[in-house]
KOLKEPA-368011 format. One line per 10 residues: number of its first residue (from 1); their letters; for each residue x, y, z of N, C-alpha, C. Coordinates in steps of 0.05 Angstrom, whole numbers, always signed. Atoms other than C-alpha are relative to their C-alpha. Example, Ala and Ser with C-alpha at 12.3 -4.5 7.8 and 13.67 -1.06 7.14 Angstrom:
1) as) +18/-24/+0/+246/-90/+156/+18/+24/+0 | -16/-24/-1/+273/-21/+143/-15/+22/+14
END
This chain:
1) mnvivherdn) +2/+16/+19/+24/+5/-151/+33/-17/+6 | -30/+16/-1/+89/-56/-137/+5/-15/-22 | -10/+10/+29/+123/-79/-191/+33/-11/+8 | -25/+24/+2/+175/-133/-179/+6/-14/-19 | -25/+21/+26/+235/-163/-226/+11/-18/+10 | -24/+18/-23/+269/-231/-201/-4/-15/-26 | -22/+17/+15/+304/-288/-230/-31/-23/+4 | +6/+27/-2/+254/-353/-246/+15/-17/+20 | -26/+24/-14/+280/-413/-195/-14/-14/-17 | -8/+26/+4/+292/-475/-219/-26/-20/+2
11) ehlsrearam) +13/+18/+0/+234/-506/-190/-35/+8/-17 | +25/-9/+9/+183/-469/-239/+9/+6/-25 | -1/+3/+29/+220/-481/-308/+5/-37/+5 | +7/+32/+16/+219/-543/-345/+26/-11/+9 | -24/+18/-2/+271/-602/-344/+15/+6/-19 | -17/+0/+31/+293/-584/-417/+8/+36/+11 | -14/-19/-1/+295/-516/-395/+22/+7/+20 | -22/-6/-13/+347/-523/-341/+21/-17/-1 | -27/+9/+24/+385/-573/-381/+23/+25/-15 | -6/-13/+23/+392/-519/-432/+19/+25/+13
21) givvwdviqn) -3/-32/-9/+413/-465/-382/-20/+23/+1 | +19/-27/+6/+356/-419/-394/-8/+12/+17 | +11/-21/-24/+347/-365/-349/-26/+23/-15 | +25/-14/-4/+275/-326/-343/+2/+16/+22 | -1/-26/-12/+263/-264/-315/-32/+7/+6 | +32/-8/-15/+180/-253/-282/+9/+25/+6 | +12/-23/-3/+151/-185/-278/-25/-7/+16 | +19/+0/-10/+108/-187/-227/-16/+36/+18 | +11/-17/-12/+57/-129/-207/-23/-11/+14 | +17/-3/-24/+6/-127/-147/-7/-34/+3
31) gelvgifptq) +3/+39/-9/+19/-210/-136/-6/-8/-28 | +9/+14/+27/+6/-222/-218/+13/+3/-18 | -23/+2/+17/+48/-241/-262/-8/+11/-32 | +5/-25/+11/+52/-192/-321/+18/-3/-24 | -19/+8/+27/+112/-215/-365/+21/-15/+3 | -17/+25/-14/+161/-262/-370/+24/+12/-24 | -17/-13/+7/+229/-237/-400/+24/-19/-4 | -21/+20/-6/+297/-279/-423/+25/+24/+11 | -9/-13/-12/+336/-220/-394/-4/+22/+19 | -2/-21/-21/+346/-183/-333/-7/+30/-14
41) deadayrkel) +5/-24/+16/+348/-115/-376/-23/+10/-13 | +24/-8/+16/+285/-123/-414/-16/-1/+26 | +17/+4/-15/+249/-148/-356/+5/+29/+20 | -1/-20/-12/+278/-81/-322/-11/+26/-9 | +12/-25/+18/+249/-37/-381/-22/+0/+3 | +31/+3/-2/+178/-68/-377/-5/+9/+20 | +1/-1/-28/+184/-58/-298/-10/+34/-9 | -4/-32/+0/+204/+23/-316/-28/+11/-18 | +19/-12/+25/+149/+27/-377/-25/-7/+21 | +23/-1/-24/+96/+2/-320/-5/+21/+15
51) eetqaqg) +5/-24/-21/+113/+49/-267/-6/+26/-15 | +11/-23/+16/+119/+106/-317/-26/+6/-10 | +25/+9/+14/+49/+86/-350/-18/+11/+32 | +9/-7/-21/+20/+90/-273/+8/+24/+12 | -13/-16/-9/+56/+146/-256/-24/+31/-16 | +21/-18/+8/+14/+185/-310/-17/+5/-2 | +33/+4/-6/-48/+164/-293/-24/-18/-6
END
């Protein structure tokens, strides 16, 4: 399983979100968006949860 966390780029944010300085973190699993989080810590926690669930079978 491939899980990636990355900051959403400005091209994928609304003008309003960019103007307000909002940062959004995406969690991608096997090429599919599976979560959107307001902080990197929350996104990383979700990534770890996905990886642990996969490891359990």
